[in-house]
C-alpha positions in Angstrom: 30.4 21.2 -7.1 28.4 18.3 -8.5 28.7 14.9 -6.7 30.0 12.4 -9.3 29.3 8.7 -9.1 31.7 7.0 -6.8 33.3 4.0 -8.6 34.6 1.1 -6.5 37.3 -1.1 -7.9 35.1 -4.2 -7.9 33.7 -5.9 -10.9 30.1 -6.9 -11.5 28.1 -8.1 -8.5 31.2 -8.0 -6.3 30.5 -4.3 -5.9 27.8 -5.4 -3.4 28.3 -7.1 -0.2 25.5 -9.6 0.6 22.9 -8.2 3.0 24.0 -10.6 5.7 27.6 -9.3 5.6 26.8 -6.3 7.7 26.6 -5.2 11.4 24.4 -2.5 12.9 25.4 0.5 15.1 23.2 3.4 16.2 22.4 6.1 18.7 18.7 5.5 19.3 17.8 8.0 16.6 19.5 6.6 13.5 21.6 3.7 12.5 24.5 2.7 10.2 25.3 -0.6 8.5 28.9 -1.5 8.5 30.1 -4.2 6.1 32.6 -7.0 6.9 34.9 -5.1 4.5 34.9 -2.1 6.8 32.6 0.0 4.6 29.6 1.9 6.0 27.2 1.6 3.0 24.0 2.7 4.7 23.5 5.7 7.0 20.7 8.2 7.2 21.1 11.4 9.2 19.7 12.7 11.5 17.0 10.1 11.9 16.0 6.6 10.7 13.7 8.0 8.0 15.9 10.9 6.9 17.4 10.8 3.4 20.6 8.7 3.2 24.1 10.0 3.3 25.7 6.6 2.5 23.6 4.3 0.4 26.1 2.2 -1.5 24.1 -0.9 -0.5 21.4 0.4 -2.9 23.7 1.8 -5.6 27.4 1.0 -5.5 28.2 3.9 -7.8 25.8 6.7 -6.8 24.9 5.8 -3.2 28.0 7.0 -1.3 30.1 5.2 1.2 32.6 5.5 4.1 35.4 3.1 3.4 38.0 2.2 6.0 40.1 -0.9 5.6 43.6 -2.4 5.5 45.3 -1.2 2.3 46.7 -4.7 1.7 45.0 -8.0 1.2 43.3 -9.1 4.5 41.0 -11.6 5.9 38.3 -10.0 8.0 36.1 -11.0 10.9 33.4 -9.0 12.7 31.9 -9.2 16.2 30.2 -7.1 18.8 32.1 -6.0 21.8 30.5 -8.3 24.4 27.0 -7.3 25.6 27.0 -4.0 23.6 26.2 -2.5 20.2 29.8 -1.5 19.6 31.0 -3.3 16.5 34.5 -4.5 15.9 35.8 -5.4 12.4 39.2 -7.1 12.4 41.7 -7.2 9.6 44.3 -10.1 9.4 47.2 -9.3 7.1 50.6 -10.9 6.4 52.3 -8.2 8.5 49.9 -7.6 11.3 46.4 -7.5 12.8 44.3 -4.4 13.0 40.7 -3.5 13.9 38.1 -0.8 13.4 35.8 -0.1 16.3 32.5 1.5 15.1 30.0 3.0 17.4 27.7 6.0 17.9 27.6 7.6 21.4 24.1 7.6 22.9 23.0 11.0 24.2 21.7 10.9 27.8 18.6 12.9 26.8 18.5 13.3 23.0 15.8 16.0 23.3 17.5 18.1 25.9 20.7 19.6 24.3 22.1 20.6 21.0 24.7 17.9 21.5 21.9 15.4 21.1 21.7 16.6 17.5 25.4 16.0 16.7 24.8 12.3 15.9 28.5 11.5 16.2 29.7 8.4 14.4 33.1 7.3 15.6 35.5 5.0 13.8 38.6 4.1 15.9 41.4 2.2 14.1 43.9 0.2 16.0 46.9 -1.9 15.1 47.0 -4.6 17.7 49.9 -6.7 16.2 52.7 -5.9 13.7 52.3 -3.1 11.2 49.4 -2.4 8.9 48.8 0.3 6.2 45.2 1.6 6.1 43.2 3.5 3.5 40.1 5.6 4.2 37.8 7.2 1.7 34.7 9.2 2.7 32.2 9.8 -0.2 28.9 11.1 1.1 26.0 11.4 -1.4 23.3 13.6 0.2 19.5 13.1 -0.2 19.7 9.6 -1.5 22.4 10.6 -3.9 20.3 13.3 -5.6 21.7 16.5 -4.1 25.2 17.8 -4.8 27.5 19.0 -2.0 30.6 21.1 -1.5 33.8 20.1 0.3 36.2 22.3 2.4 39.3 20.6 3.8 41.6 22.2 6.4 44.2 19.8 7.8 42.5 17.2 9.9 38.9 18.5 9.3 36.6 18.2 6.3 33.3 19.9 5.9 30.7 18.4 3.5 27.9 20.9 3.0 24.6 20.4 1.2 21.5 22.7 1.3 19.8 20.7 4.0 22.5 18.9 5.9 26.2 19.4 6.7 28.6 16.9 8.0 32.0 17.5 9.6 34.7 14.8 9.4 37.5 15.2 11.9 40.6 12.9 11.9 43.8 12.3 13.7 45.5 11.8 10.3 45.9 14.3 7.5 43.0 14.3 5.0 43.2 15.0 1.3 40.5 16.2 -1.0 39.5 14.1 -4.0 36.9 16.0 -5.9 34.0 16.3 -3.4 35.3 13.3 -1.4 38.2 12.9 1.0 40.8 10.2 1.4 43.8 9.4 3.5 46.5 6.7 3.5 48.3 6.0 6.8 50.3 3.3 8.5 49.9 2.1 12.1 52.4 0.1 14.1 51.5 -2.1 17.1 49.8 0.0 19.8 49.0 3.0 17.6 45.5 4.2 16.8 43.8 6.7 14.5 40.3 8.2 15.0 37.7 9.4 12.5 34.5 11.2 13.7 31.6 12.2 11.5 29.3 14.8 13.0 26.2 16.5 11.9 26.9 20.2 12.3 24.9 23.4 12.0 24.1 26.7 13.7 23.8 25.1 17.2 26.3 22.2 16.7 29.8 23.3 15.7 32.5 21.1 14.4 34.5 19.5 17.1 37.6 17.4 17.0 37.8 13.9 18.3 41.2 13.2 19.7 42.3 9.8 20.7 41.7 10.4 24.4 38.1 11.6 23.7 37.5 8.6 21.5 38.7 6.4 24.3 36.3 8.1 26.7 33.4 7.9 24.3 34.1 4.2 23.7 34.0 3.4 27.4 30.8 5.5 27.9 29.1 3.7 25.0 30.1 0.3 26.2 28.9 1.2 29.7 25.5 2.5 28.4 24.7 -0.8 26.5 25.8 -3.0 29.4 23.7 -1.0 31.9 20.7 -1.4 29.6 21.2 -5.1 29.0 21.7 -5.7 32.7 17.9 -5.2 33.1 17.2 -8.5 31.3 15.6 -11.2 33.3 16.3 -13.9 30.7 18.5 -16.7 32.1 17.6 -19.4 29.6 19.5 -21.7 27.2 19.9 -19.2 24.3 21.0 -16.2 26.3 23.5 -14.9 23.7 21.0 -15.0 20.9 18.1 -13.6 22.9 20.3 -10.7 24.2 21.6 -9.9 20.7 18.0 -9.7 19.5 17.0 -7.5 22.5 20.0 -5.2 21.7 18.9 -5.1 18.1 15.3 -4.2 19.0 16.7 -1.4 21.2 18.7 0.0 18.3 15.4 0.2 16.3 13.8 2.4 18.9 13.6 6.2 18.4 14.4 7.7 21.8 12.8 11.2 21.3 9.3 9.7 20.9 9.5 6.0 22.0 8.7 4.8 18.4 10.0 1.5 17.2 10.7 1.1 13.5 10.1 -2.1 11.6 13.6 -2.3 10.1 16.7 -0.1 9.6 16.6 0.1 5.8 14.5 0.7 2.7 14.3 -1.3 -0.5 16.5 -4.3 0.3 14.9 -6.8 -2.0 12.8 -9.8 -1.0 14.0 -11.4 -4.2 17.1 -10.3 -6.2 15.9 -8.6 -9.3 12.3 -8.5 -8.0 10.0 -5.6 -7.3 9.2 -6.4 -3.7 11.2 -3.6 -2.3 9.7 -1.5 0.5 10.6 1.2 3.0 10.5 -0.2 6.5 11.8 2.8 8.5 8.4 3.6 10.0 6.3 2.5 13.0 4.0 -0.3 12.1 1.5 -0.5 15.0 1.5 -4.3 14.7 5.3 -4.8 14.7 5.9 -2.3 17.5 3.2 -3.8 19.6 4.7 -7.3 19.2 8.2 -5.8 20.1 6.7 -4.4 23.3 5.5 -7.9 24.2 9.0 -9.3 23.7 10.8 -6.6 25.6 8.3 -6.9 28.5 8.9 -10.6 28.6 12.6 -9.9 29.2 12.0 -7.3 31.8 12.5 -4.1 29.7 9.5 -2.1 31.0 11.0 1.2 30.1 10.7 0.6 26.3 7.1 -0.5 26.7 6.4 2.6 28.7 8.0 4.8 26.0 6.0 3.2 23.3 2.8 3.7 25.3 3.8 7.3 25.6 4.3 7.5 21.8 0.8 6.2 21.3 -0.7 8.7 23.8 1.4 11.7 22.8 1.9 11.3 19.0 -1.1 9.3 17.8 -4.7 10.4 18.0 -7.4 7.7 17.9 -9.5 8.7 14.9 -6.6 9.9 12.7 -6.7 6.8 10.5 -9.0 8.5 8.0 -11.0 6.0 5.9 -9.0 3.1 7.2 -10.4 3.1 10.7 -9.5 4.9 14.0 -5.8 4.1 13.5 -3.4 4.0 10.5 -1.4 0.8 10.2 1.8 2.8 10.3 3.1 6.2 11.3 6.3 8.2 11.0 8.7 8.1 14.0 7.3 11.5 15.0 3.7 10.3 14.7 3.1 11.9 11.2 0.4 10.2 9.1 1.6 11.3 5.7 4.1 8.8 4.3 3.8 9.2 0.5 5.5 6.5 -1.5 7.8 7.4 -4.4 10.5 5.7 -6.4 14.1 6.9 -6.8 14.9 6.0 -10.5 18.5 7.3 -10.3 19.4 4.5 -7.9 19.8 1.0 -9.4 18.9 -0.9 -6.2 20.8 -3.6 -4.4 22.3 -5.9 -7.0 20.2 -4.1 -9.6 16.9 -4.8 -7.8 14.9 -1.8 -8.7 12.8 0.1 -7.8 14.2 1.9 -4.7 11.3 3.2 -2.8 10.9 5.8 0.0 7.7 6.3 1.9 5.1 3.5 2.0 1.7 3.5 0.3 0.5 0.7 2.6 -0.1 3.4 5.2 -3.5 3.8 3.6 -4.5 0.2 3.8 -7.1 -1.4 6.1 -5.4 -4.1 8.2 -7.8 -5.1 11.0 -5.3 -7.3 12.8 -3.4 -4.3 14.2 -6.1 -3.7 16.8 -5.5 -7.2 18.3 -1.7 -6.8 18.4 -2.0 -3.3 20.0 -4.6 -4.1 22.6 -2.8 -7.3 23.5 0.3 -5.3 24.2 -1.7 -2.8 26.3 -3.2 -5.7 28.3 0.3 -7.1 28.9 1.7 -3.7 29.8 -1.0 -3.2 32.3 -0.4 -6.7 33.7 3.4 -6.8 33.8 4.5 -3.2 33.9 2.1 -0.6 35.3 -1.7 0.1 35.2 -2.8 2.1 32.2 -4.4 5.5 32.8 -8.0 6.4 32.5 -7.4 8.3 29.3 -5.6 5.2 27.8 -8.6 3.0 28.8 -11.0 5.5 27.1 -8.9 5.0 23.9 -9.0 1.2 24.3 -12.8 1.4 24.6 -13.1 3.5 21.5 -11.0 1.1 19.5 -12.8 -2.0 20.8 -16.2 -0.4 20.1 -15.0 0.3 16.5 -13.7 -3.3 16.1 -17.1 -4.7 17.3 -18.8 -2.7 14.5 -16.2 -3.3 11.7 -14.5 -6.7 12.2 -16.3 -8.3 9.3 -14.9 -6.0 6.6 -12.6 -7.4 4.0 -9.1 -5.9 4.3 -5.6 -6.1 2.9 -4.4 -8.3 5.7 -1.2 -8.8 7.7 0.9 -9.3 4.6 -0.2 -6.0 3.0 -1.2 -7.6 -0.2 -1.8 -5.3 -3.2 -4.2 -7.7 -5.0 -7.5 -6.6 -3.5 -9.2 -7.0 -0.1 -10.3 -10.4 1.2 -11.9 -11.7 4.3 -8.6 -12.8 5.8 -8.8 -15.2 8.7 -5.8 -13.7 10.5 -7.6 -10.3 10.6 -10.7 -12.0 12.1 -8.5 -13.8 14.7 -6.8 -10.6 15.8 -10.1 -8.7 16.1 -11.2 -11.5 18.4 -7.9 -10.9 20.4 -8.6 -7.2 20.6 -12.0 -7.7 22.1 -11.1 -10.7 24.3 -8.0 -8.9 25.9 -10.1 -5.8 26.5 -12.7 -7.9 28.3 -10.0 -9.4 30.5 -8.6 -6.0 31.3 -12.0 -4.6 32.2 -12.7 -7.5 34.5 -9.4 -7.5 36.2 -9.4 -3.8 36.9 -13.1 -3.3 37.3 -13.1 -0.8 34.5 -16.3 0.5 32.8 -17.0 -1.2 29.5 -19.9 -2.2 27.2 -19.3 -5.8 28.2 -22.5 -7.4 26.8 -21.8 -6.0 23.3 -18.1 -6.9 23.5 -18.9 -10.5 24.5 -21.5 -10.9 21.8 -19.0 -9.6 19.1 -16.2 -11.8 20.5 -18.4 -14.9 20.4 -19.7 -14.1 16.9 -16.2 -13.8 15.5 -15.3 -17.1 17.1 -18.2 -18.9 15.5 -17.5 -17.2 12.2 -13.9 -18.4 12.2 -14.9 -21.9 13.1 -17.6 -22.0 10.5 -16.2 -20.2 7.5 -12.4 -20.4 8.2 -12.3 -24.1 8.4 -11.9 -26.2 5.2 -13.0 -29.8 5.5 -11.3 -30.5 2.1 -7.9 -29.3 3.4 -8.4 -30.4 6.9 -7.1 -27.0 8.0 -8.0 -23.4 8.8 -7.3 -21.4 5.7 -6.1 -17.9 4.6 -9.5 -16.4 3.9 -13.1 -17.3 4.5 -14.6 -20.0 2.3 -11.1 -20.5 0.6 -8.7 -23.4 0.5 -5.3 -21.6 0.6 -3.1 -22.1 3.6 -1.4 -19.1 5.4 1.4 -19.2 8.0 -0.1 -16.3 9.9 -2.6 -18.8 11.3 0.3 -20.2 13.4 -0.8 -17.4 15.7 -4.1 -19.2 16.5 -2.8 -21.2 19.5 -0.3 -18.5 20.4 -3.1 -16.0 20.8 -5.1 -18.5 22.9 -7.9 -18.6 20.4 -7.7 -22.4 20.1 -6.2 -25.1 22.3 -2.8 -26.1 20.9 -3.8 -29.8 21.0 -7.3 -29.3 19.5 -7.7 -31.9 16.7 -8.6 -29.1 14.2 -5.5 -27.2 15.1 -3.2 -30.3 15.0 -4.6 -31.1 11.5 -3.9 -27.5 10.5 -0.3 -27.7 11.9 0.3 -30.8 9.8 -1.1 -29.2 6.7 1.1 -26.2 7.1 4.1 -28.4 7.7 3.4 -30.2 4.4 2.6 -27.2 2.3 4.6 -24.2 3.6 7.5 -25.6 5.6 10.9 -26.4 4.1 13.5 -27.7 6.5 12.0 -25.7 9.4 11.8 -22.6 7.2 8.2 -21.4 6.6 6.7 -19.5 3.6 4.0 -17.0 4.3 1.7 -18.4 1.6 1.9 -19.6 -2.0 1.6 -16.6 -4.3 0.7 -18.9 -7.2 -2.4 -20.2 -5.3 -3.2 -16.8 -3.7 -2.1 -13.9 -6.0 -1.0 -10.9 -4.1 -0.8 -8.3 -6.9 3.0 -8.4 -7.2 5.4 -10.2 -9.6 8.1 -12.6 -8.5 8.7 -15.0 -5.7 10.0 -14.5 -2.2 11.9 -16.4 0.4 10.7 -18.0 3.6 9.5 -15.5 6.3 11.6 -15.8 9.4 8.9 -14.6 11.8 6.7 -17.4 10.5 9.6 -19.9 11.1 9.8 -18.8 14.8 6.0 -18.9 15.1 6.2 -22.5 13.8 8.6 -23.3 16.6 6.2 -21.9 19.2 3.2 -23.8 17.7 5.2 -27.0 17.9 6.1 -26.3 21.5 2.5 -25.7 22.5 1.4 -28.8 20.7 3.8 -30.8 22.8 6.2 -31.7 20.0 9.3 -30.4 21.9 12.0 -32.4 20.1 10.7 -31.2 16.8 10.4 -27.6 18.1 14.0 -27.6 19.5 15.5 -28.9 16.3 13.6 -26.3 14.2 14.7 -23.6 16.5 18.4 -24.7 16.4 18.2 -24.8 12.6 16.8 -21.3 12.5 19.7 -20.1 14.5 22.1 -21.3 11.8 20.4 -18.9 9.3 21.4 -15.8 11.4 24.3 -13.9 10.1 27.7 -13.9 11.8 26.5 -11.4 14.4 23.2 -13.1 15.1 21.2 -10.7 13.0 18.3 -11.5 10.6 16.7 -9.8 7.6 13.0 -10.4 6.9 13.4 -13.5 4.8 15.7 -16.5 4.0 16.4 -17.3 0.4 16.7 -20.7 -1.2 20.4 -21.1 -0.4 20.2 -19.6 3.1 20.9 -16.0 2.1 19.3 -13.1 4.0 16.7 -11.2 1.9 14.7 -8.1 2.6 15.2 -5.2 4.9 17.8 -5.7 7.6 17.8 -6.2 10.4 14.1 -6.7 10.9 12.4 -6.1 14.3 9.6 -8.7 13.6 12.1 -11.5 13.2 14.1 -10.6 16.4 10.9 -10.3 18.4 9.7 -13.7 17.3 13.1 -15.3 18.2 12.8 -13.9 21.7 9.3 -15.2 22.1 10.2 -18.7 20.7 13.3 -19.0 22.9 11.3 -17.9 26.0 8.5 -20.4 25.4 10.7 -23.3 24.3 12.9 -22.8 27.4 9.9 -22.9 29.7 8.6 -26.0 28.1 11.9 -27.8 28.3 12.2 -27.0 32.0 
């Protein structure tokens, strides 16, 4: 039977919740976004980058959704069960208070048993005061809404079957078919509960009910898992709640079977409503993942750093980057190199922001900065966690030798511009970091290396940046050599220890960035009008740059300014402490959500600001 569009009874733009009105749950292999209205409107199964099952956030009519809410008017509030990734959505009605507990049990070893392939998503509904009627409607749309499915309902079980994926919904209330969807209306009185469990099923994973007692057990086990994990944190600073929420979010964005870390949980959430800057972030950017390793190591989570190092060793071969160098800038969560980009014209996009894209053509770009981010994380892993192996050192040497030979190529840069290659200063800076950290590592461990060549290349890059990256007219370091455009990525110059944070040239640059790119503590990447990037439209401020700005102020000794900027940034988080990639003009979240880069930079800024404040 063909899957018809699923019409919600909401007019116009009200069909779409704002990006910020969502929480995230997951099982370390995939995730789901749960709206403050109780609707799951983003879920891919069985992995982050698999085709979506629910994608109403990208098309309210055709995307599919799992709605579960009070059947009468209600105010809602959402929070995480303390120190976990278990999400609670509360409904306040005239006659009572109810809540939906959303979570995905985490398999002990997701590669060991068939149960690890179940990917159970549990929604437990409770009436905690009075009496509340509830309504549920489950309307999956397989393969991004492109593939029809069949439905078979037997009492408390529904089986949704498509050619490549089947899902079983079990319930403690009677389900009714509605075309190829299911629905149920039920009433709970104080103390009563209902349970819905959505499982991926197949030859090795059979449908299995989820009674109230089992849901209670799974809830307790999931809470215990997240609290055990968070207990490893060594952070005791002023912003513990925000830092720990960011750490829990980064953990949700890790893919346990390989150790990969994805850049964000979603695809094609727009950087500007109605614009074309819509990208698929469900992959492993070498840069983003390396920076996340730094943040997690800072907090004491060595296991995630070790898992990512294992991902690099096991799933990525130095030399598989094709024409773009020894590494690609991004990989699939299983290490695959082919990530072809295509558009899905049958989906209208969030609030009509087409196109919806899957895959990412930027995988073929040359971005020289990735080598600095990666080797810096290897250096810190060796310093804070455990010594790298001889094979890993051989790979580092291969990468550094290549950087020494190729650092002066023009590239697409950290912002993945599609307007042609330039001699971006940030790329030069991170090539310097790659060589400098490798030299440090070789010296500390007494490892064999071509140190004379490495030192010569490092020093040549330094002189080149100082000579051609400085604009006397602007009184600042600039976006690309011999230019005059500013770029917020240069906030990394003192953070990477390239330049003293109180160097007059740097302080002048910091002031220039503050005048040109900072708006009430929020920082734009660059000015697309002054530096065309090959794309139409504007964008919001970049949250990672805003947190970099805080760190740069800290290191420059401007602590009061830094603390105020940091506290302001915290007000732009959503109600759960989550951030998308960008902040719009009126404070709205824009871009893919939640984004690892932003949460990594929050952790780093909090850590360094704490230390400076004493």
